[in-house]
Structure formats: structure tokens, C-alpha cells
N, C-alpha and C positions, 0 to 999 in steps of 0.2 A: 336808280338804274344808270347805265352808261349812256354816253352820247352815241346815238345810233348811226351817226355819220362816220364813226370810227370803225376800223376793223378790230375785232376782239380776238386775241390769241390766248391760248392756254399755255402757261409756263409751269411745269411741274417742278417741285422741289426747290422753290425760291428761298426757303428759310435756311437752306444749307449754304456752304461756303461760296461756291461759284455763282449759284443762282442769286444769292443776296447781293453780290457785286454786280451781276448782270442787270437785274431789273431796275434799280435806280438809274444806272447809266442809260438803259434803253428808253425808259419812260421820260427821262429828261430830254433825250435826243429827238424822240419822235412824238409829236403831238397828235398824230392821227391813229394811235393805237390805244385800245383798252387792254389791260392785262388781268387775267384770272390766274391766281396762284393756287394750285392744288398741292397741298403738302400735309403729310401725316404727322409732322412734328415728332419724329422719333428723336432719340437722344441727340442726334447730329443736327437737328433743325432748331432754330431759335428765332422767334419773331422779333427779338431785340435787334437782330441783324437788319430788319426792314423798317426801323423806326422812322427813317427819313421820308418814307412814302406811305405810311399806314393810313394817312388821311387824304391821300391823293384821290380825287374823284374818278380817275381813270384806272384805279387799282382795286382789286377785290381779292380778299383771302378766303379760301375755303379749306377747312381742315378735313382731310379725308385720304383714303388709300387709292392709289392708281390701279390696284387690283379689283376695286369695287366697280363692276361694270355698270350697275344701275346708277351710281353716282356720276360716273364719267359720261354716260348717256344723257343724264339730266343736265350736266354742265354744258354739253354741246348744244342741246336743244334750248336751254334757258338763255344762253348768252350768244348763240349763233357763232360758235367757234370757227374761225377761218384760218387758223394756223396753230401749230403746236411746236414748242421748244421744250424738249424733254431732258431735264436735268436729274429728276428724282432717281436715286439709286442708293442701295447699300454699297459703301465704297471702301471700308477699312479692311485691308488684307488680313490683318491679325484676327479680326472678328469673323471673317469668312472661313478661316481655318478652324476656329472653335465652333462655329454655328453656320455651316454652309446652306442649310435649308432656307433660311431667311433671305439669303442672297438670290437663290433660284426663284423664290416666290416673287420678290419685288422686281428684280432686274429682268427676269425672263417673262413671267406671267403678267407683270404690270405693264411692261412694254407691249406685249401682245394685245392686252386689253385696250390700251390707248390707240394702237394702230388699227385694230379691228373696228372700233367705234368711229375713228376718223374716216376710214375707208367707206363705211356704210353711210356716214353722214354727208360726205363730200361727193360721192360717186354714184351714178345711176347704175353702171355695170362696169366690168373691167375696161380700163382705158377710155372711159367716157365720164367726164365730170358733170355734175349737176350745174345748171345755169348759176353763175355768180360765184362758183367755187373753183374756177379754172386755175387760180393762183394759190389756192390753199396748199400749204406745205407742212410736212412733218420733219422737223430737224431733231435728230437723235444725237445726244452728247455722249461720246464714248471715250476710250482711254488707249494709250499706247501699250498698256499691259496685255492687250489681246494678241500682240505680236510675239510675246514670249520674251526671250532675253537675247542680248547681242554679245558678240565677241569683244575683246578689248581693243580691236583695231579701230582707230578713230574714224576711218572712212566707212565703217560698217554702220549704216543708219536705217531706221525704219522708214519706208516709203509707203505710199498707198497700195503698192503692189506686193508688199511683204506678206507671205503666207501667215495665217493665224496659227499660233502655237501657245495658247494660254497655259499657265502653270499653276495658278491658284484657283480655288473655287470662285473668288471674286472675278478674276479676269476671264474665267470660263463662262461665268454668267453674263458678263458684258459681251463676250464674243458671241454667245448664243443670241443675245438681244440684237446685236448688229446683223446677224444672219436673218432674223425674223423681219427686221426692217427691209433688208435687201429682197426678201421673198415677196413682200407686199409691193415693192417697186416692180419686180419682174412679173409677178403673177397678175396683179390688179392694175398696174400702171399708176399706183399712188405716187404722188410727188414727194420724194424723200431726199434728204441729204444726211450724211453722217460726218461728224468731226471726231477725230481721235487726237486727244491732247496729251502732252507730257505733264510731269508733275507741276501742279500749280502751287504758288505761294502768294502771300499777301494778307490784307486785313480780313477778318471775320472767319478765319479757318478754325476748325474745331481744335480744342486744347490737346487732344490725343495725338495730333500729327507731329511730325519731326520738328519743324521750325518753332511752333508755339511751345512744344515740350522743352526744347533747349532754352528758350528765353525764360519760361516759368521756373525751370530748375535752377538757373543762374540766380534769379531774383530770390528764390527760397534758400539758396546756398546748399542745394542738394545734389547728389550725384546725377550726371547727365548720362542716361543709358544709350549706348551705341551698339547696334547689332554687329556680331562677328568681328571682322578686322576693320570695319568702318570704310572699306574701299568699294562698296557698292556704288555705282555711278547712276545718277539721274540727270535728266535734262530739265532744267527749271524754267518755268514760264510764269511771269507776273500775271496775276489773275485778271487785271484790267486789260492787258494785252490779249488774253484769251477771250474776254468778253467782246472786244472789238473784232476779233476773228470770227466769232459766232455770228455777230451782227452782219458782217460781210457775206458769210456763206449763206445765211438765211435769206438775205435779199438778192444776192447775185451769183451764188453757186449754181453750177449746172445740175439739173435734175438727175437723180440717180448716182451722183458722184460722192466720193469720199475725199475729205481734205484733212491732212495732218497739220496740227497746230503745235509748234514747238519753239522754245526760246533760244535755241543754239547756245545754251548755257550749261554745259556738262560740268558736274561737280561730284566728287565723292562725298559721302556723308561726313567724313572727317573734315573735308574742306568747308562744308557748310557750318559745322560746329566751330571750326577755327575762325571763320569769318564773323560769326555772331558773337563769339566770346571776345574777339578783338574789339568789336564795336562797343560791347557792354563794358569792357575794361576802361574805355574812354568815357562813356556816358555816365555810368554808375559804378565807379571803382569799388572793388571788393575790399572788405576790411583787411587790415594787415598787409596792404600792398601786394596781395596775391592776385594771380590771374584766374579768371573763371575756367581757363583751360585745365586747371588742376582737378576740376570736377568731372572730367570725362572718364566714364567707366564703360568698359566693354562687357557686353552681356551675350548669352548664347544666341546664335544666329536664328532668325526666323526660318521655319520649315519651308523648303522650296523657294528660298529667297533669290529672285532674279538678280543677276550680277550687274547688268547694264541696260539702260534704256536711253535712246537718243533718237530724236525725230528729224527727218529731212522735210522742212516746210517749203521747199522750192515751189511745189505746185500752187500753194496758196499765195505765195509771194508773187510768182510770175503771172498767174492767171487772174487773180483778184486784187493784186496790189497791196496785200497785207504786209506790214512790217511791225516788229515789236518796238515799242517806244522805250521800254526799260531794258537795260542789261542787268546782270545779276548784282553788280556793285551798287547801282542806283536803287534797284528794287528792294534789296535786302535792308538798306537803311530806312526806307519808307516803312517797310514791314516791321522792323524792330521798334521804330518810333511808335507805331500804332499799338503794338502789344504792350509797350511800356506804359502808355496812357491807360490801356485796359487793365493791366495787372496792378498798377499803382493806385487805382481808385479805392 
């Protein structure tokens, strides 16, 4: 069992991309926390991502579904959970278009289950915490996709005040979960915070995502598929910078507030693939003195493909003092190096 002098927090979905970067960072930084990881280990979760902490006495993995209320209640009671950081989600837009029901179940019903169990475990009645749970907090990790799409005007950015306008089943399910979190704050006085992040990149991302796919295809000397005209714009955030933002908001964010976390690194998909192929042209030159850029292949665009996302992180920077340590140029080199080590094994 854990050290009872520590606070135990439930972190869901730690075997996924962002969670598996967050937990090793968090457990190394704070010695006064125990972490219970509840993860269903769907195709996107991989316990290999957590090898460096699997034997840590302050870490416990439980395989299970956030929709399983009986299991969630057991975890709260067994480990006296005093905080939740909720990463677990179905998150691949293409998959949400093919099979939206799974996204509604996990992202909406799962979030509701966690919130409802937390509210009943921590609170005597609305706006009154049980003794010892006054600081218990529910931190919900969301996405900039809930805001819809932006114009091409570079001054047009998502802020915490931007109205929700989700366009895919994935973003609609995340917007729904955000609203349920808000309702538990407003109706019951549950201590909640929400962070909406831009596109993450870095180590441990699933192979299906854009940046790992580009690197994989180059190594295999296969066509690199790029949707539409390749000019869709995303704001790229290095995953460890995101983890540091989550840490800040969880500990110092104002109750009931939303904070946007973005990297101020807008790039088109074409710019991303050009940056990576240029790095690989230097690091592992292609046979015949050819460039990996010749592998770029345009494919039919994704249904309902949002044109541009970009986050204004001013609130997080000014109120909590967050700033990104990596710009895209430094972060992408670290990322490429990590995947080269992975794929060349």
C-alpha cells in the first residue's frame, strides 16, 4: 500500500501519449503524491510508455474503464482519492468519424461517472466539502477542437471566451464533457478546472498521428499521406510544456476556471512535413541522394476537416506565469530523435 502521509490522486489514461509524459514528470517533481493510474489500455494505450515508473512505490496501475462506476467507486474508497487529473479519452478524429458511439461513451459517460463519484466522495452536500477534502480538485483535460475552426486571419485566436462550435464527433464529445464538468462546478460547487490544449507533439505519441506517421513513412521509404492541400493550420505544443501547464493549473488555477494551453507555433501540415523531411535528409540521408520530400502524397481530405486552430495562452501566461520552454524548431528535433531511436530498434 501507499504511504498514508501522501495525498493520493487518480490520473486517468496515463498509458496514452500525454498522460505517459505527465506522470513520470509529476511523480519525480512531487514526493508527497501517490498516483493511481486507471487506464483501459485500448489500442492507444501502452504500458511500455510508463516503464520508467512501473516499480515506483508511489505509483499504482489499475486496468479498467472510467465508465465502470463500481470500479471507480472502489478506487476512491480503497485509495482515499483526493484529486483527479482526467486524461482518458478517445481522441483520434478519423476514428470518431468512423465510429462515433465509442467517443460518446468514453468521453461523455466516462467523464460523468468520474465527476459524479468524486462529488459524492468529497462533498457532504452542494457547496459543502467533507472534512479533509476542502482542497480536492477535478482537473479535466480538453482540447482546442471544441471551439471549432478559425479564419485565416493570424489575429484570430481561440481564447477562454470563444464560443464552443465543435465540428467532429470527437470534438463534440469533448465539448459535451466540458459542459458536464462546468455543471458540477455550478450546481454542486465541485472544485473543477478545465484546460484546453492545442496539438501536442513529442515522445510516446501513437504511431497513427501526423508527426510519427511522417517519420515512419520516411524510414520505410513509403508515400507520406497529407490531407487535402496540406494547408490546414495547427498550433503545435511540445508535450512536456503541456504537462508543466497542467501541473500549474492543477495546483494554482482558480476554481471553476478554464485555461487555454498553446505553443504559439502555428504551422501548416505541409510546413510540418517539410521540417521533418529536412531533418531526416541530414540525419539519415535517403538512397540515391534523393530528398524525403519526394515521398509527399496528397490524399482526399478528411470529412469536416477544420481549417485552422490557434490558441491564445495569455491568461495562463499572465495569471499563472506559464511559458513554453520549447519552440517548434527545438521541440521537433527532440521529437524526431526520439522516434528514430524507437523505429530503428
